[in-house]
N, C-alpha and C positions, 0 to 999 in steps of 0.2 A: 755211355758211360754219360748220368745224368748231371750237371751243375748243380755246385753247391747251392744251399738255400741262398744263405745271402749273396751270392755271387747271383744265382738269379734274378733276384728282388734288385740288385742296382743295375743288371740291364734290361731290367722290366723300362724301370723311372728312369734308365736314359732312351729307350724306347720312345718313350712315352712322352719324355721333355724335346726330344726331335721332333715328334709328330704334333708336338705344341709350336714348336717354334716357326714349321712353317709357316709361311704366309697365306691367311686366308682373304680368297678372289669374291673381292675386288677390294684393293687394299688405300683404294686412292680413286679420285672421279678417272669417269671412263665418257672421254673423249669421242661423239660418234661425225667423224668428217662427211662432209656434204659437197656434192661436186657441184650444187646450184646456187644457184641466188635467194633471197629470201621470197618468198609470194609462189615458188615453184614445187611443182607434187611430192617432192624428196621433203622438201622441207617443214609442209603442208604433214607429211605422215610424221616425219622427224616433232615437230612441235605437240602435235597431238598424241605419242608417246614418251617424251620428257619428264611429264610430271610422274606415270607408271612407272617409267624405267628405274628414277633415282627414288621414287620407293620401296621397289622390290628390290633395287639392288643395295642399300641402304649406304649408297653413296650418290654425289651429286653427279648427273649425268648431264654431259655438255655438249652443244650442237653445234657446230663449228662451220660455217659456210668457207667453202675453196673453190669456189663458180672461174671458170675457163678453160680454154685447153681441152674442148670435148672432155671433160670428167680427167682429163690426166693428169691434171696435178691436185685434186682431192687424194688419187688410185696412187698415183708414187708415194703419196709422203706417207702413205697407210703401209704401202709396201717394204717402206724402208724404216718404220716404228719398230718401237720393242717387242717382239711376238711376248707380250704377257697378259693380253686380253682387254687391255684400259685404252686401247687407241683401236676404232673399225672405222669400215666404210660406207656408208649406205651407198650401195650402187645402184643405177640406175641400167637401162637396157642401152647407155655407149657403150656398158662395161662386156659385154655384147658383138657389140661394130666395133670396137676399137682394132680388135685385133684383123680384119679384114679393112678396115678404113683407112689405116695409118701403115706405112711402111718400117717402121721404128718407133717403139714402145719403150720406156724407159723401165719396165715393167714386164713379164709374164702372169698372164690373164689367168692361169692354171696352176701356174708354178708357183708363186708368188705373195696366193693369198690362203685362207683355208675359211671355206662355205658355213656359216653360221644358218642364216635361215632366210629363205622369200617369202617376205612380211606379205606383200601385196601385188597385185596388176591391175590394169585398169586399162581401157579400151581409148582410141583417139576420135575424135569426131571431127570430121571433113566439113568443115562451115568455109562459107562462101559472103563474099557482098551483096549487098541487097541489091546494087544495080546488075549483076551477074542473073540472065537467065538458070531459067529453069528452076521444079518445087523441089526437087529431089538430086541427087549424084546422075543418076540414067538420062533426066533431061539435059542437068547443066553440060554433057559432055557432050550431048546430040546436037546442042547448040554452039558448043566451044568450036566445035572442028570446024565452026562455017564461021568461025570468026577471023576477023584478018590480022596476021602478026600471031598469032594464037593466045593461051595464057599466061598469066603468071604464075605461081604458087608458093605462098610464105612457107620456114621452116625457121627451127629456132640456131640452124647452123646442119652443115655438112656431118653429117656422120651420125646424125638423131634417126630416132623412129620415126619424125614427122618428116624429114627429107625420104627414108626410105620407102614410105608409105605413098607419098607423092609421084615417087619417083615408078612407083609399081603402077599405082593408077594410070599415068599417063601414056607409060610403056605398053601396058595390056591395053586401053585402049583407043589406042594410038592417036590418044591427046597429041598438040604441038603446044607442051606446058615448059615454062623457062623455069628455072629453079631461082629463088633467090633465099640467098641465106642472112639471117638477120641473129643478134647475140641472142639469146635468149625468147621467149613464148612471148613476152608484152613488146617489144616493138615489131612482131613477125603478126603479129594481131595489129595495132598500128596501119601497118602494111596493108594489110586487108580492109580495115575501115576507111582506107584513105582511097581502096580500089587500086591502089600501085601494084598490087595482089589479088588476083579475083579469087584464091582458094588457099586451104591447108587444112592438115592436118593437126591438131592438138590435144590436147585435153579439157574434158568439160569444166573442170574449174575454172580455167582460163576464160572459156566462151561461153559458160552460163549467163555471167550477168550481159554481154551482148546477145543472146538469144535473146531473153525476156525483153529488152530495152526495144528489142526488132533491129540492131542497128549491123546485125550479121544475121544469116540463118543456115538451119542443119541442113547439109545433105544426105550426109551416111554415117553408120557409124562402125569400126573397125573388129569390133568383138564377133562371132559366131551368134550370139541371138541379140534383139535388139533391147536397151537398155529401159529400165521402171520408168528411169528419169525424163526418156524423151521417146516414149510407147509407138509415136507415131512418126518413128526416122527408120528409114531402114536401112538393110545393113550394108555393108558394101558388097558381100557374096550377094545379096538380094537385087541390088545393081546393074548383075551383069559378069560379077566376078564370082563364079563358083570357088567354094572353098576356101576364099578370102578372109582370113583370120589375123589378127597383129594386135598384139598387147606389150604397151610401155609396162615395164616390174620393176619393181623395189625389192633388193634384196640387203641383209648385211653381209660380212666378209670382217677377217679378221686378218693382221699378218700370218704366213704362213708360219709354221713351228709353235704357232699358239698352244700351250697346254689343253690336253682334252679336257679334263675336269671344267677348265674355264669356257672354253665350246659351250661344252654339257649347259654349265652355268647360264651364260648368255641363251641359248636357245629356251633353256626353259620357262626365262625370265621374259622375253621374248614372247612366245606363242601365247601365254598367260595374262600379258598384256594386252593381245590383240583379241583375248577372250571376254573383254571388260564390254561390258553393254554399251555405255558412250562411247568409247571407242571404236566401237563398229558400229554406233550411227553416223559419228563424225564423217569416220571414212565412207561411210557407203554413202551418204547422201551427196557426194562429188564426186562417185562414180568409183571407188574402190574396192574390188574385190577381192577380200583377205584370204589369204594361202595358208602359212605360217608353213614352211616344209621343212622336212629335215636336213640337215647339212649335206647327205649322200645325193637327195632329190635336186635341192638349189646346184650342187656342181651338175648334173644330170641334166637340171633345164639350161643348162646356162649353154651345154657340148652342141645342146641340138639347136638352141638358138645360133650361135656361131653357126653350124654346119648350113641352116635353112637360110642365112642371107647372104652365107658364102656364094652358096648356087645360084639364087638372085643376082647377085653382085658380075659373077662371072659369064651367068647367061645374057644378061640386059648390057654386059660391057660399063656398068657405071663408075661415074667420075667422081672421088671427093673434092676435088679440088677446083 
C-alpha cells in the first residue's frame, strides 16, 4: 500500500532537507602536510599545486612543512588527523622505505592511510665533486676503486632513496664507499662541494645550478632513459648496472577511513591541476615526470616499492643506523 500523498510529500521534504544538511566537502581549508623542508622537491611540487588546488576546491589549500624524523613526524600527524579529507600527507619515497628501515613506526604504512594519487616521480642524478676523477660513473668507479682509503658518498639521511641508491652503486660495483648522512639535501651538497664527500645521488632541482656553474659534475642518472635536461649524461644502467632504475616519488594520502566521496573529489582535482599546461611546464623543467594515478594504482605501487627495497636490504645486509 502506498503512502498517503501528504505523508509522502512530508517524507520527501525530510529526505531533501537531510541531503541538504550533509556537509559539502571541503567545508574548510585543506592542509597538505609535507615531510620536507622548504626548497626540497616535495615542497616545490606542493607550492606549484597550491594555488591551483585552492581555486579548484573553493577553499584555502594550506601547505604545512613538518620535516624531520625520516618523514615520520609528518606521517604520524596525518595518520592521527580526523578522517574527513581536510588533512592530507604529501609522501615521498621514505614512505615505502620506513617500514624496512625503522624497527618501530607509530603508524602502519598501509592500514592507517587512504591513497589518493601518485602525483609524480623523478630520477636522481649521481653527481660528483669536480676534483673527482672520471667524466662519467663508469670512469669514476674505476678510478675510485684504486683510491687509498676509498671514497665517501653523501645523502640527505639514512633511509632516503639517495642513501639506497648510493649503497646499491657501492655494493654492486665493489666500490669501497663510506656513507655520510646529512639532514637534508642542501648540507649533503655542501659536503660534495667541499670534497668531504666525493659523490651523491640527489634531485636535479638541487644539483642543476651547481652543474651549470661547474662546481659539480653529473656522472649518471637513475632513470631508465636519459633525461632531456641532461642528454649527454648516461643512465646508471648504461654505466655497468644492467636493469638499474630508481625514482623518487611523490604521492598524496589521506587518513584511513576518509569517506570515498572526499577521496574521489581530491583525486579528481589533483588530476585536473596536474593537467594544466603551466604546471606541467614548471615541473617538467626540473625533471619531474607527471603520473596522476588512481588511488588503487598508488597502493599497488607502494607495495611494489616496499618489496623491491626489502629484497635489496636483505640481500646486502644494509644497515640504516
